[in-house]
FITOR-165167 format. One line per field, with one value per residue (C-alpha): residue number from 1; y, x, z; residue in one letter. Coordinates in steps of 0.02 Angstrom, whole numbers, always signed. Example, Ala and Ser with C-alpha at 12.3 -4.5 7.8 and 13.67 -1.06 7.14 Angstrom:
BEGIN
num (1,2)
c2 (-225,-53)
c1 (+615,+684)
c3 (+390,+357)
residu (A,S)
//
This chain:
BEGIN
num (1,2,3,4,5,6,7,8,9,10,11,12,13,14,15,16,17,18,19,20,21,22,23,24,25,26,27,28,29,30,31,32,33,34,35,36,37,38,39,40,41,42,43,44,45,46,47,48,49,50,51,52,53,54,55,56,57,58,59,60,61,62,63,64,65,66,67,68,69,70,71,72,73,74,75,76,77,78,79,80,81,82,83,84,85,86,87,88,89,90,91,92,93,94,95,96,97,98,99,100,101,102,103,104,105,106,107,108,109,110,111,112,113,114,115,116,117,118,119,120,121,122,123,124,125,126,127,128,129,130,131,132,133,134,135,136,137,138,139,140,141,142,143,144,145,146,147,148,149,150,151,152,153,154,155,156,157,158,159,160,161,162,163,164,165,166,167,168,169,170,171,172,173,174,175,176,177,178,179,180,181,182,183,184,185,186,187,188,189,190,191,192,193,194,195,196,197,198,199,200,201,202,203,204,205,206,207,208,209,210,211,212,213,214,215,216,217,218,219,220,221,222,223,224,225,226,227,228,229,230,231,232,233,234,235,236,237,238,239,240,241,242,243,244,245,246,247,248,249,250,251,252,253,254,255,256,257,258,259,260,261,262,263,264,265,266,267,268,269,270,271,272,273,274,275,276,277,278,279,280,281,282,283,284,285,286,287,288,289,290,291,292,293,294,295,296,297,298,299,300,301,302,303,304,305,306,307,308,309,310,311,312,313,314,315,316,317,318,319,320,321,322,323,324,325,326,327,328,329,330,331,332,333,334,335,336,337,338,339,340,341,342,343,344,345,346,347,348,349,350,351,352,353,354,355,356,357,358,359,360,361,362,363,364,365,366,367,368,369,370,371,372,373,374,375,376,377,378,379,380,381,382,383,384,385,386,387,388,389,390,391,392,393,394,395,396,397,398,399,400,401,402,403,404,405,406,407,408,409,410,411,412,413,414,415,416,417,418,419,420,421,422,423,424,425,426,427,428,429,430,431,432,433,434,435,436,437,438,439,440,441,442,443,444,445,446,447,448,449,450,451,452,453,454,455,456,457,458,459,460,461,462,463,464,465,466,467,468,469,470,471,472,473)
c2 (+7913,+7953,+7817,+7658,+7655,+7829,+7870,+7734,+7791,+7983,+8088,+8244,+8399,+8571,+8715,+8812,+8971,+9122,+9134,+9230,+9365,+9406,+9403,+9516,+9655,+9661,+9643,+9520,+9336,+9221,+9051,+8956,+8838,+8666,+8622,+8512,+8351,+8397,+8418,+8266,+8164,+8256,+8216,+8031,+8024,+8024,+7854,+7800,+7795,+7748,+7889,+8047,+8138,+8275,+8334,+8340,+8434,+8565,+8703,+8724,+8530,+8527,+8363,+8337,+8162,+8209,+8339,+8249,+8113,+8226,+8331,+8159,+8116,+8296,+8346,+8522,+8602,+8460,+8481,+8674,+8638,+8515,+8651,+8792,+8676,+8705,+8856,+9024,+9078,+8947,+9074,+9153,+8979,+8918,+9049,+9091,+8954,+8847,+8682,+8593,+8474,+8414,+8376,+8262,+8174,+7989,+7982,+8099,+7960,+7893,+7994,+8157,+8209,+8240,+8428,+8473,+8667,+8666,+8556,+8680,+8830,+8742,+8709,+8898,+8972,+8846,+8893,+9085,+9047,+8954,+9078,+8949,+9075,+9166,+9266,+9163,+9282,+9229,+9174,+9262,+9402,+9376,+9568,+9554,+9677,+9617,+9727,+9644,+9744,+9700,+9658,+9520,+9346,+9303,+9453,+9422,+9241,+9280,+9423,+9304,+9169,+9283,+9367,+9201,+9167,+9310,+9444,+9625,+9629,+9781,+9757,+9905,+9932,+10059,+10069,+10146,+9973,+9810,+9642,+9677,+9606,+9516,+9684,+9769,+9639,+9514,+9561,+9571,+9444,+9312,+9364,+9489,+9602,+9567,+9413,+9519,+9628,+9504,+9424,+9593,+9608,+9442,+9486,+9651,+9544,+9444,+9587,+9640,+9822,+9883,+10038,+10089,+10222,+10170,+10145,+10088,+10166,+10320,+10395,+10268,+10233,+10065,+10122,+10178,+9996,+9928,+10042,+10007,+9823,+9658,+9583,+9628,+9523,+9579,+9509,+9624,+9573,+9546,+9713,+9745,+9703,+9632,+9772,+9764,+9847,+9890,+10031,+10127,+10073,+10255,+10284,+10329,+10187,+10058,+10003,+9880,+9767,+9829,+9995,+9944,+9810,+9911,+10051,+9956,+9870,+10048,+10111,+9941,+9992,+10153,+10266,+10387,+10365,+10523,+10473,+10285,+10169,+10104,+9974,+10029,+10024,+9991,+9854,+9772,+9679,+9589,+9529,+9383,+9215,+9201,+9231,+9418,+9428,+9326,+9457,+9592,+9492,+9487,+9664,+9731,+9630,+9704,+9871,+9831,+9830,+9810,+9665,+9572,+9477,+9396,+9341,+9224,+9205,+9019,+8891,+8834,+8688,+8524,+8524,+8359,+8308,+8138,+8101,+7933,+8051,+8202,+8145,+8190,+8352,+8513,+8488,+8606,+8604,+8722,+8805,+8908,+9030,+9090,+9265,+9178,+9093,+9271,+9322,+9324,+9299,+9199,+9165,+9071,+9094,+9280,+9409,+9595,+9682,+9868,+9980,+10118,+10256,+10430,+10598,+10502,+10374,+10179,+10122,+9977,+9830,+9741,+9563,+9411,+9221,+9138,+8956,+8882,+8785,+8716,+8816,+8987,+9093,+9132,+9240,+9139,+9229,+9308,+9295,+9476,+9536,+9684,+9722,+9875,+9908,+10059,+9980,+9877,+9790,+9711,+9566,+9467,+9423,+9502,+9507,+9535,+9664,+9850,+9882,+10068,+10131,+9982,+9857,+9988,+10067,+9891,+9847,+9659,+9548,+9483,+9332,+9313,+9358,+9512,+9446,+9458,+9317,+9201,+9015,+8918,+8848,+9004,+9141,+9263,+9391,+9458,+9592,+9553,+9522,+9554,+9397,+9384,+9273,+9265,+9346,+9465,+9319,+9187,+9299,+9299,+9143,+9086,+9149,+8972,+8973,+9154,+9081,+8934,+9045,+9181,+9034,+8965,+9129,+9160,+9008,+9066,+9232,+9157,+9042,+9190,+9288,+9147,+9015,+8889,+8886,+8797,+8856,+8732,+8745)
c1 (+6992,+7169,+7280,+7191,+7296,+7345,+7234,+7342,+7505,+7497,+7440,+7340,+7451,+7398,+7458,+7606,+7587,+7704,+7751,+7631,+7761,+7793,+7629,+7545,+7652,+7569,+7404,+7460,+7406,+7518,+7452,+7571,+7496,+7540,+7696,+7664,+7727,+7630,+7472,+7487,+7495,+7356,+7247,+7296,+7220,+7054,+6993,+6874,+6736,+6594,+6481,+6574,+6473,+6602,+6502,+6332,+6416,+6486,+6353,+6415,+6430,+6606,+6660,+6791,+6843,+6891,+6996,+7080,+7123,+7192,+7296,+7361,+7420,+7487,+7355,+7343,+7258,+7115,+7087,+7069,+6938,+6842,+6858,+6786,+6641,+6555,+6634,+6686,+6795,+6891,+7024,+6885,+6824,+6997,+7040,+6883,+6756,+6746,+6766,+6586,+6655,+6783,+6660,+6568,+6716,+6706,+6881,+6834,+6728,+6886,+7028,+7080,+6985,+7066,+7118,+6995,+7015,+7204,+7196,+7069,+7173,+7335,+7233,+7179,+7337,+7421,+7308,+7340,+7526,+7516,+7401,+7264,+7131,+7065,+6923,+6773,+6673,+6504,+6513,+6349,+6249,+6070,+6022,+5955,+6014,+6024,+6058,+6147,+6128,+6272,+6452,+6475,+6511,+6323,+6322,+6493,+6452,+6276,+6352,+6491,+6370,+6244,+6387,+6448,+6268,+6271,+6180,+6243,+6265,+6283,+6342,+6304,+6393,+6358,+6537,+6686,+6765,+6695,+6678,+6544,+6598,+6737,+6807,+6758,+6714,+6860,+7022,+7161,+7266,+7136,+7113,+7211,+7108,+7214,+7105,+6964,+7042,+7100,+6927,+6859,+6972,+6931,+6747,+6764,+6841,+6689,+6584,+6526,+6505,+6553,+6473,+6537,+6448,+6289,+6181,+6016,+5871,+5980,+6069,+5996,+5810,+5737,+5594,+5747,+5820,+5654,+5641,+5817,+5836,+5754,+5781,+5857,+5950,+5957,+6121,+6157,+6203,+6115,+6204,+6081,+6190,+6117,+6127,+6159,+6023,+6114,+6141,+6296,+6277,+6287,+6457,+6604,+6714,+6576,+6557,+6481,+6609,+6561,+6615,+6777,+6834,+6798,+6901,+7049,+7028,+7015,+7183,+7268,+7202,+7287,+7151,+7145,+7012,+6992,+6950,+6981,+6926,+7098,+7135,+7313,+7358,+7183,+7096,+6978,+6816,+6742,+6561,+6515,+6611,+6592,+6702,+6666,+6714,+6886,+6911,+6897,+7018,+7159,+7138,+7146,+7309,+7390,+7343,+7440,+7297,+7348,+7237,+7101,+6952,+6809,+6647,+6504,+6341,+6325,+6417,+6583,+6567,+6662,+6841,+6788,+6634,+6540,+6577,+6472,+6328,+6350,+6436,+6425,+6344,+6432,+6475,+6469,+6634,+6763,+6857,+7020,+7054,+7227,+7170,+7139,+7310,+7381,+7326,+7148,+7062,+6898,+6758,+6591,+6412,+6438,+6312,+6349,+6245,+6299,+6445,+6506,+6624,+6678,+6663,+6561,+6688,+6675,+6797,+6717,+6611,+6495,+6443,+6372,+6384,+6230,+6173,+6046,+5891,+5743,+5800,+5812,+5958,+5971,+6098,+6197,+6174,+6335,+6428,+6430,+6602,+6684,+6824,+6910,+6860,+6923,+6853,+6694,+6665,+6485,+6511,+6348,+6287,+6166,+5980,+5940,+5953,+5934,+5750,+5760,+5794,+5822,+5693,+5563,+5578,+5572,+5435,+5466,+5374,+5484,+5487,+5453,+5635,+5641,+5727,+5684,+5550,+5612,+5628,+5778,+5678,+5662,+5733,+5596,+5532,+5358,+5397,+5399,+5570,+5651,+5760,+5849,+5990,+6132,+6120,+5986,+5872,+5936,+6005,+6183,+6281,+6447,+6534,+6514,+6323,+6326,+6423,+6302,+6138,+6219,+6260,+6076,+6005,+6097,+6019,+5848,+5863,+5932,+5781,+5660,+5743,+5771,+5640,+5779,+5958,+6111,+6199,+6219,+6139)
c3 (+2873,+2928,+2987,+3053,+3202,+3212,+3368,+3463,+3391,+3418,+3556,+3538,+3514,+3547,+3453,+3532,+3618,+3653,+3833,+3950,+3987,+3805,+3742,+3859,+3802,+3631,+3546,+3405,+3392,+3498,+3439,+3315,+3194,+3176,+3054,+2915,+3001,+3165,+3063,+2969,+3127,+3206,+3048,+3055,+3230,+3145,+3184,+3048,+3176,+3046,+3107,+3111,+3253,+3232,+3078,+3172,+3312,+3183,+3140,+2968,+2940,+2898,+2810,+2942,+2921,+2730,+2764,+2912,+2796,+2657,+2788,+2837,+2659,+2634,+2501,+2567,+2421,+2409,+2605,+2576,+2440,+2554,+2699,+2591,+2522,+2694,+2779,+2690,+2826,+2908,+2956,+3080,+3147,+3161,+3282,+3382,+3366,+3537,+3437,+3478,+3340,+3456,+3599,+3475,+3411,+3440,+3515,+3646,+3731,+3816,+3752,+3699,+3536,+3372,+3361,+3237,+3264,+3247,+3090,+3006,+3067,+2978,+2814,+2797,+2847,+2720,+2590,+2598,+2611,+2451,+2360,+2341,+2409,+2245,+2213,+2121,+2032,+1957,+1774,+1729,+1826,+1869,+1861,+2045,+2184,+2363,+2517,+2666,+2830,+2952,+2901,+3037,+2995,+2939,+2834,+2757,+2726,+2651,+2542,+2475,+2436,+2342,+2244,+2176,+2127,+2011,+2108,+2129,+2319,+2429,+2603,+2735,+2889,+3027,+3087,+2998,+2945,+2888,+3005,+3150,+3309,+3219,+3207,+3358,+3464,+3466,+3527,+3399,+3504,+3463,+3278,+3184,+3075,+2926,+2910,+2875,+2769,+2643,+2634,+2595,+2452,+2391,+2405,+2302,+2166,+2179,+2154,+2319,+2361,+2530,+2612,+2778,+2904,+2844,+2992,+2929,+3027,+3070,+2912,+2793,+2782,+2766,+2644,+2528,+2538,+2507,+2343,+2279,+2303,+2252,+2426,+2591,+2723,+2901,+2975,+3120,+3296,+3458,+3524,+3668,+3819,+3989,+4121,+4314,+4410,+4573,+4675,+4605,+4423,+4383,+4442,+4341,+4291,+4265,+4085,+3973,+3896,+3728,+3769,+3830,+3691,+3534,+3582,+3598,+3435,+3362,+3446,+3368,+3201,+3219,+3278,+3416,+3542,+3650,+3832,+3800,+3945,+4015,+4151,+4176,+4361,+4411,+4514,+4383,+4416,+4259,+4295,+4186,+4156,+3970,+3820,+3816,+4004,+3963,+3826,+3953,+4059,+3918,+3867,+4047,+4075,+3931,+3991,+4141,+4269,+4458,+4476,+4380,+4457,+4367,+4436,+4375,+4457,+4425,+4524,+4477,+4347,+4367,+4292,+4189,+4112,+4141,+3954,+3948,+4018,+3894,+3741,+3604,+3659,+3714,+3899,+4044,+4122,+4183,+4041,+4073,+3920,+3870,+3954,+4117,+4111,+4099,+4262,+4341,+4505,+4458,+4577,+4549,+4634,+4683,+4652,+4658,+4788,+4758,+4694,+4803,+4772,+4804,+4703,+4578,+4537,+4579,+4719,+4782,+4732,+4879,+4842,+4928,+4899,+4828,+4812,+4698,+4767,+4679,+4525,+4635,+4689,+4867,+4959,+5081,+5250,+5324,+5148,+5106,+5055,+4978,+4843,+4787,+4613,+4507,+4334,+4331,+4159,+4131,+4020,+4076,+3886,+3759,+3772,+3593,+3448,+3471,+3428,+3395,+3213,+3089,+3165,+3191,+3025,+2936,+3059,+3069,+3178,+3328,+3433,+3614,+3653,+3543,+3393,+3218,+3191,+3057,+3035,+2963,+2811,+2716,+2832,+2788,+2900,+2911,+2789,+2606,+2520,+2694,+2773,+2936,+2991,+3126,+3305,+3257,+3217,+3342,+3477,+3552,+3478,+3393,+3243,+3178,+3181,+3104,+2947,+2940,+2944,+2823,+2700,+2718,+2704,+2546,+2480,+2535,+2458,+2294,+2286,+2315,+2174,+2049,+2091,+2117,+2189,+2165,+2324,+2469,+2627)
residu (X,X,X,X,X,X,X,X,X,X,X,X,X,X,X,X,X,X,X,X,X,X,X,X,X,X,X,X,X,X,X,X,X,X,X,X,X,X,X,X,X,X,X,X,X,X,X,X,X,X,X,X,X,X,X,X,X,X,X,X,X,X,X,X,X,X,X,X,X,X,X,X,X,X,X,X,X,X,X,X,X,X,X,X,X,X,X,X,X,X,X,X,X,X,X,X,X,X,X,X,X,X,X,X,X,X,X,X,X,X,X,X,X,X,X,X,X,X,X,X,X,X,X,X,X,X,X,X,X,X,X,X,X,X,X,X,X,X,X,X,X,X,X,X,X,X,X,X,X,X,X,X,X,X,X,X,X,X,X,X,X,X,X,X,X,X,X,X,X,X,X,X,X,X,X,X,X,X,X,X,X,X,X,X,X,X,X,X,X,X,X,X,X,X,X,X,X,X,X,X,X,X,X,X,X,X,X,X,X,X,X,X,X,X,X,X,X,X,X,X,X,X,X,X,X,X,X,X,X,X,X,X,X,X,X,X,X,X,X,X,X,X,X,X,X,X,X,X,X,X,X,X,X,X,X,X,X,X,X,X,X,X,X,X,X,X,X,X,X,X,X,X,X,X,X,X,X,X,X,X,X,X,X,X,X,X,X,X,X,X,X,X,X,X,X,X,X,X,X,X,X,X,X,X,X,X,X,X,X,X,X,X,X,X,X,X,X,X,X,X,X,X,X,X,X,X,X,X,X,X,X,X,X,X,X,X,X,X,X,X,X,X,X,X,X,X,X,X,X,X,X,X,X,X,X,X,X,X,X,X,X,X,X,X,X,X,X,X,X,X,X,X,X,X,X,X,X,X,X,X,X,X,X,X,X,X,X,X,X,X,X,X,X,X,X,X,X,X,X,X,X,X,X,X,X,X,X,X,X,X,X,X,X,X,X,X,X,X,X,X,X,X,X,X,X,X,X,X,X,X,X,X,X,X,X,X,X,X,X,X,X,X,X,X,X,X,X,X,X,X,X,X,X,X,X,X,X,X,X,X,X,X,X,X,X,X,X,X,X,X,X,X,X)
//
């Protein structure tokens, strides 16, 4: 695959980015895709390793060596077809996936891995530019109707696959626009929403019906869906956030990340958001060191925050992983996002003890340093400190799907963590003709895992309706 000596001749080339000073003034994407010759050289680095661990590291099992080779040879159209054979939406994953495939790359054992994510980004952008991404409507209809509840990446992938199999698919979304957390969770500077919009148009042409402002369990009854449709797939998110039970949590200015981030996405889309939560001129503290926290950092910087700090409860990970020990698995190591580069004071092994304020508004955060012994967290005596805080954003992850409403009405069985119980063989829930996939089934996870589950769920639904399926898993 690629050029047999390419990994020796060419160094890894990261995608270019707009300078920090310029990009924090807007909400558009600032990563520049590779040029044709650059992509060809990066594809050439794929080293014909014999066993492509990158494919096992990729949740959707992208056929990575094949499209690396095709890009190296300038066969862009074939590369796009190969990419689409396993991934419905590479423009999403090529922008926001953390690339576990690169951690699994054989070249990563003792060198910089192949830039798989940047090549994927290049292929799909080339495909849209050339007009190669077109609707693929079914040649014949099955006469079966399927409802899909939730229009995030799992729901979109499931809907597209089922429509292409010939079923009449209705995708229901509780918000005013299609996309789930792709639309109202990921900031526009990481992924502009035009990428979702043009996929929606493609899927409409393939026969998918989109219904917005349809909150199943609130203004749409589960019983009505069970009567109207031959199968139902629950593909909503794990939207119940982990809270911070400390004194002062009730103060004004303390918000969940998913109260803060969607508002900015709505404003970028042209909406007016009365009382929008703004970081402008404020001292912002983000609690939680993951991707959602990073998104809060980037958004706060674009608001013009006076300062931004981010706390993580766990110890600081090493800057470089022990590759012989962890390869080909996803390593725990220090990761610095583009938002961190734009300005953020990061701190680890910090536990918030209380929030203090005046006149009902938060003004200060009191924390202490902690250490972990025998798997237990202990406060370090005498380590308490305080920081000015005008806005505190809680980004500590999600504990599962919201139980009230939809799940209560469908009365599906749940697992020990509160997710909808269904396995990855047939994705069936405890309720007849009801399936579940994505974060609602597996818990908080990645876009690429959601696409995988949506595709596999579509095959399971197709088999249930027709007795057999030609859809890929």
